[in-house]
N, C-alpha and C positions, 0 to 999 in steps of 0.2 A: 536322367538329369534335368532340373529346374531349367537349364540355357537352352536345350535343344529347342523348345517351342520359335524362341527369338532367333534361333540360327537359319542361314539360308544355304541351301545346297546348290552349289554351280556347277553347270555340267557344261562341258568344252566339248566339241567336236572337231577334232583336226585331221589332216591329209597328211598321210605319213611318206614322205619321200626321200627315200635311200640317199639319193646323191644331192641332192640340195636342199633349201629351208622348207619346213615343214610349214602348212597353209592352214590359219584356220578357217574352218567354214562355217561354224556359226555356235550359238550359246544360250543357256538359259539359266536361270535364277526361279528356283522353287523356295517361297519361304514355308518351312516345315511347319510353322503354326496352323497353317490351312492345308495339313496332310495328317488324315486318321493312322497315328502311327501303329495303332493294335491291328491294323489288316494290310493285306498285300495292295499294293496301288500298282492299277492296270491302267495308264492313260497313256494318252498321246499329248504333245506338247511341238508348239510349232519353233522352232529356234529363231531366234534371233539373229541379228549382224552380230560379228565376233567383237568382241571388245579391247580394251588395251589391255591383255593380260600378259603373263610370262609364258614363255613358248616352252612345251615341255623338252625333257631330252630324251 
């Protein structure tokens, strides 16, 4: 779709804790306009500090 290059993929890494609150470990945002979507993306990205996001359930 035409909107895809303007979208941003947000990746969050969480530490799952069964008996206490889950803990955010880091996140990154990847603007899809910078990615060649015709090919498989095999890259490493540095996680930044966790932002103020909703906690997963």
